[in-house]
VOBA-1610 file (N, C-alpha, C; in pm, whole numbers, padded with zeros to 5 digits, always signed):
BEGIN
Met-00756-02338+00220Met-00686-02348+00349Met-00759-02285+00472Lys-00767-02339+00584Lys-00825-02286+00697Lys-00727-02220+00795Gly-00767-02112+00863Gly-00673-02058+00948Gly-00614-02149+01059Gly-00695-02248+01102Gly-00641-02339+01201Gly-00535-02435+01143Asp-00519-02439+01016Asp-00416-02509+00949Asp-00275-02446+00963Thr-00268-02322+01009Thr-00148-02253+01013Thr-00034-02317+01090Gly-00065-02361+01217Gly+00025-02428+01309Gly+00080-02558+01231Arg-00011-02628+01179Arg+00021-02759+01120Arg+00119-02739+00997Leu+00084-02637+00907Leu+00163-02618+00801Leu+00302-02562+00837Met+00313-02492+00923Met+00435-02440+00984Met+00523-02547+01034Ser+00459-02649+01101Ser+00536-02767+01138Ser+00577-02853+01028Glu+00481-02864+00934Glu+00509-02976+00829Glu+00608-02913+00724Thr+00611-02790+00703Thr+00697-02727+00602Thr+00831-02667+00668Gly+00838-02669+00802Gly+00959-02608+00869Gly+00958-02458+00856Ile+00848-02394+00814Ile+00853-02253+00802Ile+00863-02175+00930Val+00949-02089+00931Val+00974-01999+01061Val+00959-01867+01012Pro+00842-01788+01061Pro+00826-01657+01024Pro+00934-01568+01045Arg+00979-01484+00957Arg+01099-01397+00959Arg+01057-01258+01007Lys+01104-01213+01117Lys+01076-01080+01172Lys+01116-00977+01071Ser+01227-01010+01009Ser+01296-00914+00912Ser+01204-00882+00789Arg+01114-00969+00762Arg+01028-00954+00653Arg+00889-00919+00703Gly+00864-00905+00826Gly+00747-00877+00887Gly+00641-00983+00863Gln+00687-01115+00866Gln+00593-01222+00843Gln+00499-01254+00956Asn+00372-01223+00960Asn+00277-01272+01050Asn+00166-01320+00971Phe+00125-01451+01001Phe+00022-01529+00916Phe-00112-01503+00999Leu-00198-01472+00896Leu-00345-01464+00945Leu-00397-01590+00969Ile-00475-01613+01090Ile-00517-01735+01132Ile-00672-01739+01153Asp-00738-01630+01118Asp-00881-01613+01141Asp-00962-01629+01009Asp-01030-01730+00990Asp-01109-01761+00864Asp-01213-01652+00829Arg-01265-01605+00943Arg-01380-01495+00918Arg-01324-01374+00856Val-01200-01337+00903Val-01132-01205+00854Val-01092-01244+00703Ala-01037-01353+00684Ala-01001-01392+00541Ala-01119-01390+00450Asp-01236-01441+00499Asp-01359-01449+00407Asp-01397-01297+00387Arg-01401-01215+00485Arg-01451-01065+00473Arg-01345-01003+00379His-01214-01017+00395His-01109-00974+00308His-01144-00986+00165Ile-01174-01115+00132Ile-01208-01150-00015Ile-01346-01081-00043Gly-01442-01092+00036Gly-01562-01030+00012Gly-01559-00880-00018Tyr-01474-00813+00051Tyr-01463-00673+00021Tyr-01405-00628-00120Ala-01333-00741-00169Ala-01266-00708-00298Ala-01356-00714-00410Glu-01474-00774-00396Glu-01578-00782-00498Glu-01532-00836-00628Ile-01467-00952-00622Ile-01410-01008-00741Ile-01512-01065-00843Arg-01493-01042-00966Arg-01584-01090-01065Arg-01517-01207-01148Pro-01601-01293-01194Pro-01534-01412-01280Pro-01449-01352-01390Gly-01325-01408-01399Gly-01243-01364-01509Gly-01147-01248-01468Asp-01170-01197-01353Asp-01082-01089-01300Asp-00931-01136-01307Arg-00834-01051-01322Arg-00695-01078-01303Arg-00673-01025-01164Ile-00627-01118-01083Ile-00609-01083-00938Ile-00453-01098-00907Leu-00405-01001-00831Leu-00264-00992-00780Leu-00266-00997-00630Glu-00179-01100-00584Glu-00171-01101-00441Glu-00010-01092-00412Val+00024-01002-00336Val+00173-00994-00282Val+00189-01052-00150Gly+00279-01148-00136Gly+00310-01204-00001Gly+00196-01310+00028Pro+00177-01410-00043Pro+00066-01504-00006Pro+00094-01581+00114Gly+00215-01591+00167Gly+00240-01655+00290Gly+00212-01806+00283Leu+00120-01854+00372Leu+00088-01997+00367Leu-00037-02023+00287Gly-00096-01915+00243Gly-00212-01932+00144Gly-00366-01918+00193Ile-00376-01859+00313Ile-00509-01838+00361Ile-00591-01754+00276Leu-00539-01655+00210Leu-00615-01575+00111Leu-00612-01636-00031Thr-00488-01703-00065Thr-00481-01760-00185Thr-00587-01862-00225Ser-00597-01946-00116Ser-00700-02063-00129Ser-00836-02012-00166Arg-00877-01896-00106Arg-01002-01847-00127Arg-01007-01765-00270Leu-00898-01716-00306Leu-00885-01637-00434Leu-00907-01735-00549Thr-00852-01852-00535Thr-00876-01956-00646Thr-01022-02008-00662Glu-01094-01969-00578Glu-01232-02022-00577Glu-01331-01905-00631Thr-01273-01792-00667Thr-01354-01666-00713Thr-01388-01675-00851Gly-01325-01753-00927Gly-01339-01768-01082Gly-01242-01668-01146Gly-01146-01600-01061Gly-01047-01499-01123Gly-00927-01573-01150Asn-00842-01506-01216Asn-00707-01560-01253Asn-00605-01492-01158Val-00540-01586-01082Val-00462-01539-00968Val-00308-01544-00995Thr-00239-01430-00964Thr-00096-01428-00967Thr-00046-01395-00834Cys+00048-01464-00770Cys+00103-01433-00644Cys+00265-01392-00667Ile+00297-01297-00585Ile+00436-01260-00580Ile+00495-01288-00445Glu+00605-01374-00439Glu+00655-01417-00314Glu+00809-01419-00317Ile+00868-01354-00217Ile+01019-01341-00217Ile+01081-01457-00145Asp+01014-01519-00038Asp+01052-01620+00044Asp+01056-01751-00020Asp+01169-01820-00050Asp+01183-01947-00130Asp+01097-02047-00072Thr+01099-02068+00058Thr+01014-02175+00124Thr+00874-02149+00112Leu+00823-02033+00128Leu+00685-02002+00109Leu+00649-02005-00041Ala+00732-01978-00129Ala+00709-01992-00269Ala+00693-02141-00308Asp+00789-02218-00252Asp+00768-02365-00274Asp+00638-02417-00235His+00591-02373-00112His+00472-02420-00061His+00355-02373-00149Ile+00343-02256-00183Ile+00242-02210-00273Ile+00240-02276-00411Glu+00360-02303-00465Glu+00381-02369-00601Glu+00325-02516-00587Ser+00361-02593-00473Ser+00312-02715-00453Ser+00164-02732-00416Glu+00111-02645-00343Glu-00023-02650-00297Glu-00119-02597-00408Tyr-00077-02509-00486Tyr-00174-02441-00572Tyr-00124-02452-00726Ser-00063-02558-00750Ser-00007-02589-00891Ser-00120-02598-00989Gly-00113-02517-01100Gly-00217-02504-01200Gly-00330-02409-01157Lys-00331-02366-01048Lys-00436-02278-00991Lys-00390-02123-00989Val-00263-02106-00971Val-00208-01965-00974Val-00083-01960-01046Ser-00048-01836-01085Ser+00076-01808-01147Ser+00158-01743-01042Leu+00281-01808-01025Leu+00373-01761-00922Leu+00493-01681-00967Ile+00520-01571-00918Ile+00641-01489-00952Ile+00723-01481-00834Arg+00837-01543-00852Arg+00936-01543-00725Arg+01018-01410-00738Gly+01020-01330-00633Gly+01094-01212-00632Gly+01043-01116-00529Asp+01112-00999-00534Asp+01087-00892-00448Asp+00972-00808-00507Ala+00858-00798-00442Ala+00748-00720-00498Ala+00776-00580-00526Thr+00868-00520-00452Thr+00910-00379-00467Thr+01001-00359-00593Lys+01043-00467-00646Lys+01144-00463-00760Lys+01089-00521-00887Val+01022-00646-00884Val+00980-00704-01004Val+00858-00641-01059Pro+00846-00644-01196Pro+00739-00570-01252Pro+00606-00626-01221Phe+00500-00567-01192Phe+00362-00615-01165Phe+00310-00659-01289Pro+00241-00783-01302Pro+00164-00806-01416Pro+00037-00714-01432Glu-00034-00709-01531Glu-00166-00634-01547Glu-00260-00712-01451Phe-00340-00626-01375Phe-00439-00689-01297Phe-00560-00600-01271Asp-00668-00654-01230Asp-00794-00585-01200Asp-00808-00557-01052Val-00769-00649-00973Val-00793-00647-00830Val-00670-00685-00756Phe-00637-00611-00653Phe-00520-00636-00574Phe-00564-00671-00435Val-00524-00795-00383Val-00557-00838-00266Val-00434-00893-00190Ser-00415-00827-00070Ser-00282-00869-00005Ser-00289-00834+00145Asn-00212-00935+00217Asn-00178-00908+00364Asn-00031-00856+00353Leu-00003-00724+00345Leu+00113-00668+00327Leu+00212-00666+00441Pro+00329-00721+00433Pro+00433-00706+00542Pro+00461-00562+00580Tyr+00476-00520+00701Tyr+00498-00378+00721Tyr+00620-00331+00650Ser+00725-00411+00635Ser+00851-00364+00589Ser+00847-00323+00447Val+00740-00369+00369Val+00734-00330+00233Val+00600-00250+00201Ser+00522-00218+00298Ser+00398-00155+00280Ser+00401-00011+00212Thr+00489+00074+00240Thr+00505+00187+00175Thr+00545+00176+00026Pro+00661+00103+00001Pro+00695+00102-00151Pro+00589+00027-00230Val+00522-00072-00179Val+00428-00146-00252Val+00304-00062-00282Ile+00260+00019-00182Ile+00151+00105-00199Ile+00183+00214-00308Phe+00296+00269-00297Phe+00335+00377-00394Phe+00336+00305-00538Lys+00391+00199-00542Lys+00406+00113-00672Lys+00266+00079-00723Leu+00177+00038-00640Leu+00034+00008-00668Leu-00031+00128-00745Leu-00007+00248-00683Leu-00068+00376-00729Leu-00031+00413-00875Glu+00082+00358-00920Glu+00129+00369-01068Glu+00053+00287-01158Cys-00011+00187-01110Cys-00089+00092-01196Cys-00237+00114-01228Arg-00285+00055-01324Arg-00423+00065-01357Arg-00486-00050-01300Phe-00604-00030-01218Phe-00672-00149-01152Phe-00806-00083-01116Arg-00896-00190-01073Arg-01027-00155-01033Arg-01045-00125-00888Lys-00977-00212-00808Lys-00994-00212-00661Lys-00873-00273-00599Ala-00839-00235-00479Ala-00741-00307-00401Ala-00800-00306-00251Val-00771-00428-00185Val-00805-00435-00052Val-00685-00500+00018Val-00618-00415+00102Val-00491-00455+00166Val-00501-00469+00318Met-00434-00567+00381Met-00421-00571+00513Met-00288-00501+00543Val-00289-00401+00646Val-00171-00334+00679Val-00177-00314+00834Gln-00061-00271+00891Gln-00063-00228+01037Gln-00155-00113+01045Lys-00223-00111+01161Lys-00323-00007+01184Lys-00264+00128+01181Glu-00149+00143+01228Glu-00089+00281+01225Glu-00054+00319+01082Phe-00025+00224+00996Phe-00004+00255+00865Phe-00139+00291+00789Ala-00234+00220+00829Ala-00374+00249+00775Ala-00413+00396+00805Glu-00383+00429+00935Glu-00417+00567+00979Glu-00351+00667+00900Arg-00224+00640+00858Arg-00148+00739+00773Arg-00218+00728+00639Met-00260+00636+00583Met-00326+00624+00447Met-00459+00695+00449Thr-00520+00715+00557Thr-00657+00786+00557Thr-00668+00906+00644Ala-00541+00961+00682Ala-00538+01076+00776Ala-00614+01206+00734Asp-00638+01286+00835Asp-00685+01415+00806Asp-00584+01527+00810Val-00600+01625+00730Val-00504+01736+00739Val-00479+01780+00882Gly-00356+01810+00919Gly-00329+01869+01053Gly-00299+01776+01155Ser-00332+01631+01125Ser-00302+01529+01217Ser-00150+01485+01207Thr-00102+01423+01316Thr+00039+01376+01305Thr+00055+01260+01212Glu-00060+01197+01162Glu-00058+01082+01076Glu-00052+01132+00925Tyr-00088+01259+00911Tyr-00104+01320+00783Tyr+00037+01316+00716Ser+00054+01255+00584Ser+00187+01245+00533Ser+00189+01249+00382Arg+00294+01232+00329Arg+00320+01211+00185Arg+00224+01102+00136Leu+00221+00984+00195Leu+00142+00886+00163Leu-00004+00925+00155Thr-00050+00989+00252Thr-00194+01039+00248Thr-00229+01116+00133Val-00132+01217+00098Val-00163+01303-00010Val-00157+01233-00145Asn-00063+01144-00166Asn-00058+01066-00290Asn-00179+00980-00307Leu-00228+00918-00203Leu-00346+00831-00224Leu-00472+00932-00241Phe-00475+01031-00166Phe-00599+01121-00201Phe-00606+01175-00337Tyr-00484+01203-00402Tyr-00474+01251-00529Tyr-00530+01149-00641Arg-00504+01019-00608Arg-00525+00922-00710Arg-00638+00822-00682Ala-00693+00821-00556Ala-00795+00722-00525Ala-00878+00758-00408Asp-00990+00691-00402Asp-01082+00694-00270Asp-01019+00583-00183Cys-00993+00623-00055Cys-00924+00532+00027Cys-00998+00536+00172Arg-01032+00415+00220Arg-01109+00406+00347Arg-01075+00284+00423Met-01069+00302+00556Met-01042+00193+00645Met-01171+00114+00657Leu-01165-00021+00642Leu-01281-00103+00647Leu-01309-00167+00789Glu-01206-00209+00846Glu-01209-00270+00984Glu-01080-00287+01043Thr-01080-00286+01170Thr-00951-00315+01247Thr-00944-00458+01277Val-00831-00523+01269Val-00808-00666+01290Val-00709-00676+01406Pro-00757-00748+01519Pro-00677-00756+01638Pro-00550-00836+01607Ala-00437-00800+01688Ala-00307-00871+01666Ala-00326-01020+01696Ser-00434-01059+01783Ser-00459-01197+01813Ser-00491-01273+01703Arg-00525-01213+01596Arg-00577-01297+01473Arg-00460-01340+01388Phe-00325-01314+01433Phe-00208-01355+01354Phe-00125-01440+01440Arg-00051-01519+01364Arg+00063-01602+01427Arg+00188-01585+01347Pro+00301-01551+01416Pro+00316-01514+01551Pro+00238-01386+01574Arg+00204-01359+01696Arg+00131-01237+01724Arg+00202-01113+01728Pro+00166-01024+01627Pro+00244-00899+01623Pro+00217-00809+01749Lys+00305-00703+01755Lys+00287-00610+01866Lys+00169-00516+01863Val+00122-00493+01740Val+00012-00393+01717Val-00098-00451+01630Asp-00210-00399+01630Asp-00332-00441+01551Asp-00309-00397+01404Ser-00393-00458+01315Ser-00389-00430+01180Ser-00510-00386+01138Ala-00531-00344+01007Ala-00649-00294+00957Ala-00666-00340+00812Leu-00791-00353+00763Leu-00823-00367+00613Leu-00859-00233+00554Val-00798-00204+00446Val-00813-00076+00382Val-00845-00099+00234Glu-00943-00023+00188Glu-00995-00020+00052Glu-00931+00088-00029Ile-00887+00059-00149Ile-00831+00174-00235Ile-00907+00153-00377Val-00972+00255-00417Val-01041+00252-00538Val-00995+00376-00630Pro-00929+00349-00733Pro-00872+00465-00816Pro-00985+00549-00879Arg-00950+00674-00891Arg-01038+00771-00944Arg-00961+00883-01004Asp-01029+00972-01093Asp-00951+01088-01136Asp-00915+01180-01037Pro-00809+01265-01044Pro-00764+01345-00937Pro-00872+01450-00917Pro-00896+01495-00792Pro-01006+01589-00750Pro-00969+01732-00783Phe-00843+01754-00820Phe-00793+01880-00859Phe-00681+01875-00966Gln-00651+01978-01043Gln-00559+01967-01154Gln-00423+02027-01104Val-00314+01979-01156Val-00190+02038-01137Val-00111+02061-01268Leu-00026+02158-01282Leu+00050+02175-01414Leu+00134+02053-01446Asp+00196+02003-01360Asp+00290+01894-01380Asp+00282+01794-01267Glu+00243+01674-01290Glu+00234+01571-01177Glu+00373+01531-01113Lys+00460+01525-01192Lys+00596+01491-01135Lys+00638+01601-01050Thr+00624+01724-01071Thr+00656+01829-00983Thr+00578+01814-00852Phe+00444+01787-00875Phe+00347+01782-00766Phe+00402+01670-00660Phe+00434+01556-00707Phe+00483+01453-00621Phe+00639+01467-00566Arg+00717+01546-00643Arg+00844+01579-00582Arg+00828+01695-00467Val+00739+01784-00494Val+00720+01884-00394Val+00657+01822-00270Thr+00552+01735-00291Thr+00499+01670-00170Thr+00608+01586-00093Glu+00688+01515-00162Glu+00795+01439-00101Glu+00890+01527-00019Ala+00930+01645-00086Ala+01034+01734-00014Ala+00965+01797+00108Val+00838+01847+00096Val+00792+01921+00217Val+00761+01818+00334Phe+00729+01699+00309Phe+00706+01607+00419Phe+00837+01544+00464Asn+00931+01539+00390Asn+01074+01504+00427Asn+01131+01596+00536His+01070+01721+00523His+01121+01834+00602His+00987+01888+00678Arg+00913+01812+00733Arg+00779+01864+00768Arg+00790+01956+00895Arg+00897+01960+00957Arg+00916+02055+01074Arg+00948+02195+01012Lys+01003+02198+00895Lys+01037+02323+00834Lys+00918+02396+00763Lys+00921+02517+00741Lys+00836+02603+00661Lys+00831+02552+00518Ile+00734+02557+00445Ile+00728+02514+00313Ile+00835+02576+00234Ser+00856+02700+00235Ser+00956+02767+00143Ser+01102+02719+00189Thr+01122+02702+00313Thr+01253+02650+00353Thr+01276+02511+00304Ala+01172+02418+00314Ala+01180+02293+00280Ala+01217+02272+00125Leu+01156+02359+00044Leu+01174+02346-00095Leu+01317+02406-00125Lys+01373+02506-00056Lys+01505+02551-00083Lys+01609+02456-00051Val+01577+02395+00082Val+01678+02298+00125Val+01680+02177+00030Ser+01573+02142-00036Ser+01550+02033-00128Ser+01608+02071-00266Gly+01647+02191-00296Gly+01682+02248-00427Gly+01586+02256-00520Leu+01461+02273-00488Leu+01348+02287-00584Leu+01319+02420-00615Ile+01357+02520-00536Ile+01337+02659-00569Ile+01472+02733-00528Pro+01509+02841-00585Pro+01637+02914-00550Pro+01599+03004-00424Lys+01707+03047-00359Lys+01690+03134-00256Lys+01628+03274-00309Gly+01539+03323-00215Gly+01479+03458-00253Gly+01347+03439-00331Ser+01313+03311-00363Ser+01188+03298-00435Ser+01064+03282-00346Glu+00952+03295-00385Glu+00822+03300-00302Glu+00730+03203-00358Val+00667+03133-00271Val+00565+03034-00321Val+00438+03051-00229Pro+00314+03018-00276Pro+00201+03020-00184Pro+00218+02939-00056Tyr+00165+02978+00040Tyr+00172+02909+00178Tyr+00312+02887+00226Gly+00415+02976+00178Gly+00549+02959+00208Gly+00584+02956+00361Asp+00487+03015+00445Asp+00526+03020+00594Asp+00447+02905+00659Ser+00378+02829+00587Ser+00308+02709+00650Ser+00393+02596+00664Arg+00341+02492+00719Arg+00410+02355+00712Arg+00328+02256+00654Ala+00393+02153+00603Ala+00324+02063+00506Ala+00197+01996+00576Glu+00206+01968+00705Glu+00077+01890+00762Glu-00037+01993+00777Asp-00011+02116+00747Asp-00128+02206+00760Asp-00192+02249+00632Leu-00143+02190+00521Leu-00199+02214+00380Leu-00271+02104+00323Arg-00388+02144+00283Arg-00474+02025+00205Arg-00403+01998+00070Pro-00427+01874+00024Pro-00361+01831-00101Pro-00380+01927-00208Ser-00493+02003-00222Ser-00517+02087-00323Ser-00425+02212-00313Glu-00403+02254-00190Glu-00312+02360-00161Glu-00158+02321-00182Leu-00134+02195-00155Leu+00010+02157-00200Leu+00017+02160-00347Gly-00099+02135-00420Gly-00097+02137-00563Gly-00070+02286-00620Glu-00124+02385-00546Glu-00100+02533-00569Glu+00059+02551-00562Val+00116+02500-00443Val+00258+02522-00420Val+00339+02462-00538Ala+00300+02339-00578Ala+00368+02264-00681Ala+00358+02343-00820Asp+00243+02404-00852Asp+00228+02486-00973Asp+00318+02610-00964Ala+00340+02664-00851Ala+00425+02776-00840Ala+00573+02735-00859Val+00617+02619-00811Val+00747+02562-00821Val+00769+02531-00975Phe+00663+02472-01030Phe+00683+02437-01177Phe+00712+02561-01264Arg+00632+02666-01239Arg+00647+02799-01314Arg+00793+02849-01286Leu+00833+02849-01170Leu+00957+02899-01132Leu+01079+02825-01202Arg+01051+02688-01215Arg+01150+02601-01279Arg+01149+02612-01426Thr+01048+02659-01483Thr+01034+02671-01627Thr+01040+02809-01687Leu+01085+02896-01601Leu+01095+03033-01653Leu+01230+03049-01747
//
């Protein structure tokens, strides 16, 4: 499929992009080619695509020698993918935030903004070699933010703990139909071992969630409000705020919380 086919396919299929699902279809073939190239797909790779839309990435994925699985929630779009790529892809109809992911080596997707956060967190629970995702630029900035910035978040910390993450390029809003209000970006995620150790990962992730949910509060207050530590307890960096702590320092806080909860 070529990007120029988007308008024709929308007319032929009667597909009307849904704002509620953040549907904006990529129409630039050069961007699609680069997206696939960044993924460095090998023959025989198991490829997972969430939200194939009209298939501008899907068509290219079927030419890589990999085994492609698509997850699509929209019945009309799923019907189109099933008809257009019958025998070339495995289609899972459903909500990507809820249906189990099949095993995969490479994840390639143009993620709707409405599901970017839950899909990325779900992705981080999986074993894979590489992911290249298209997301809104502001979301990409949260994924790759520096400590102390307003974009630094729970998402940033979780990604840093589990993977190397970098923004590959910005994609102007003009490259989509309908045109979104903001630019997008391509982001690469490559899993690796954590750069620091924690006593209990579940506690680390719970602490990270709690302190960023109350990012205007001091660490000790956020943990007490969240019920993770009792009143009167002390933890490292208790007078700091979440956005000022490096992931490894949040790990120290989590270790202190784990010790308090296992006394």
